ZAKOLVEX-933862 format. One record per residue (C-alpha): x, y negated, z negated; residue number from 0; residue in three letters. Coordinates in Angstrom, 3 decimals. Layout:
N
        X        Y        Z lumgu ronu
        X        Y        Z   NUM  ALA
...
//
This chain:
125
        X        Y        Z lumgu ronu
   44.465  -21.569  -44.198     0  MET
   41.272  -21.043  -46.831     1  GLY
   39.374  -23.369  -48.462     2  ILE
   39.451  -24.041  -52.262     3  ASP
   36.246  -24.176  -54.145     4  TRP
   36.175  -27.952  -54.774     5  TRP
   36.997  -28.846  -50.909     6  GLU
   33.791  -26.635  -50.092     7  SER
   30.456  -28.089  -49.298     8  GLU
   28.999  -26.271  -52.421     9  ASP
   31.554  -28.075  -54.361    10  ALA
   30.839  -31.513  -52.704    11  ARG
   27.224  -31.217  -53.104    12  GLU
   27.197  -30.407  -57.287    13  THR
   29.763  -33.483  -57.562    14  LEU
   27.414  -35.562  -55.183    15  ARG
   24.686  -34.709  -57.827    16  GLU
   26.734  -35.502  -60.520    17  GLY
   27.403  -38.412  -59.049    18  GLY
   30.918  -37.748  -58.320    19  TRP
   31.529  -37.707  -62.325    20  ASN
   33.532  -34.243  -62.844    21  ALA
   32.270  -35.043  -66.501    22  ASP
   29.050  -35.030  -65.700    23  LYS
   29.340  -31.925  -63.800    24  VAL
   31.155  -30.327  -66.676    25  ILE
   27.925  -31.246  -68.681    26  GLU
   25.787  -29.866  -66.545    27  GLN
   27.849  -26.740  -66.255    28  LEU
   27.499  -26.418  -69.794    29  ILE
   23.600  -26.461  -70.004    30  LEU
   22.864  -24.732  -66.941    31  ASP
   25.286  -21.949  -67.685    32  ARG
   24.031  -21.627  -71.325    33  GLU
   26.920  -21.847  -72.812    34  VAL
   25.519  -22.266  -76.219    35  THR
   26.856  -22.933  -79.959    36  ARG
   25.592  -19.266  -80.717    37  GLU
   27.652  -18.062  -77.404    38  PHE
   30.546  -19.724  -78.430    39  ILE
   30.168  -18.723  -82.006    40  ARG
   30.171  -15.251  -80.926    41  ARG
   32.759  -14.848  -77.910    42  TRP
   35.132  -17.714  -79.705    43  ARG
   38.685  -15.635  -79.508    44  ARG
   37.768  -13.763  -76.541    45  GLU
   37.147  -16.634  -74.867    46  MET
   40.198  -18.333  -75.785    47  GLU
   42.030  -15.505  -74.399    48  ALA
   40.088  -15.434  -71.292    49  VAL
   40.849  -19.187  -70.482    50  LEU
   44.631  -18.741  -70.670    51  SER
   44.522  -15.358  -68.999    52  ASP
   41.297  -14.447  -66.855    53  PRO
   42.360  -10.526  -66.816    54  ASP
   42.496  -10.167  -70.371    55  TYR
   38.543   -9.034  -69.291    56  LEU
   39.720   -6.651  -66.796    57  TRP
   42.685   -5.129  -69.525    58  ASN
   41.412   -5.204  -72.639    59  GLU
   38.407   -7.607  -73.258    60  GLY
   34.979   -6.278  -73.944    61  PRO
   32.925   -5.614  -71.210    62  ARG
   30.112   -7.012  -72.994    63  GLU
   31.546  -10.324  -72.629    64  LEU
   32.502   -9.959  -68.941    65  ALA
   28.613   -8.751  -68.361    66  ASN
   27.797  -12.041  -70.219    67  GLU
   30.305  -14.695  -68.033    68  LEU
   28.802  -12.501  -64.812    69  ILE
   25.555  -13.466  -65.666    70  LYS
   26.088  -16.941  -66.470    71  ARG
   27.748  -16.906  -63.119    72  ASN
   31.192  -18.284  -64.826    73  LEU
   33.811  -15.865  -63.251    74  ILE
   34.036  -13.251  -60.586    75  ILE
   35.251   -9.619  -61.213    76  TYR
   36.500   -7.241  -59.962    77  GLY
   38.537   -9.518  -57.047    78  ILE
   38.931   -7.062  -54.198    79  PRO
   42.911   -6.036  -52.543    80  SER
   44.351   -9.004  -51.555    81  ARG
   45.111   -7.551  -48.454    82  ASP
   44.873  -10.195  -45.541    83  PRO
   42.929   -7.788  -43.129    84  ASP
   40.222   -7.386  -45.575    85  GLN
   39.430  -11.081  -45.804    86  TRP
   37.724  -13.448  -43.070    87  VAL
   40.291  -15.863  -44.270    88  ASP
   43.307  -16.515  -46.225    89  THR
   42.743  -14.362  -49.439    90  PRO
   43.005  -16.154  -52.655    91  PRO
   46.770  -16.078  -54.532    92  PRO
   47.709  -13.273  -56.212    93  GLU
   47.642  -15.409  -59.573    94  LYS
   47.189  -18.780  -60.207    95  ASP
   47.014  -19.830  -63.586    96  GLU
   46.284  -23.099  -63.065    97  GLU
   43.248  -22.568  -61.136    98  LEU
   42.363  -20.164  -63.457    99  GLY
   42.786  -16.852  -60.740   100  ILE
   44.058  -13.515  -61.888   101  GLY
   44.591  -10.463  -60.151   102  ARG
   41.091   -8.664  -61.163   103  TYR
   39.232  -11.656  -62.461   104  VAL
   38.700  -15.480  -61.814   105  ALA
   36.727  -18.306  -62.875   106  TRP
   33.837  -19.778  -60.444   107  GLN
   35.658  -22.771  -59.908   108  SER
   38.248  -25.045  -62.130   109  PRO
   35.215  -26.975  -63.479   110  LEU
   33.283  -24.096  -64.583   111  HIS
   36.855  -23.044  -66.540   112  ARG
   36.526  -26.731  -68.002   113  GLU
   32.757  -26.177  -68.976   114  ALA
   33.869  -23.726  -71.186   115  VAL
   36.820  -25.023  -72.645   116  ARG
   34.998  -28.155  -73.551   117  ARG
   32.176  -25.898  -75.292   118  ALA
   34.654  -24.478  -77.456   119  LEU
   36.275  -27.697  -78.028   120  GLN
   32.555  -28.629  -79.634   121  GLY
   31.567  -30.742  -76.157   122  GLY
   27.470  -30.780  -76.277   123  LEU
   27.221  -29.003  -79.448   124  MET
//
């Protein structure tokens, strides 16, 4: 069975550094990933679509936004085949809306997606 991000050492370290407070971690992600007012103002409509369905970026969303989210390390773009023979461990699910995983695009973690959602709602702005 595969390991989920929040069960990984990276997630534990991130949460440890945030005092096990998810809200602090999300606030820090907003700052570290530069999810600024300007960024939100420019991409608000498209970001709302990506929050609902990350594959929006693959199917019809602006490539410039995909590049910005990749650069900010918020998404994984171009998920390879889920063929179990091509994965060291269990491949990710084909699609999982709750976790923010699409067929071709996924959020780095649910915390990354929540950071963008909060920035859209005006958090830290």
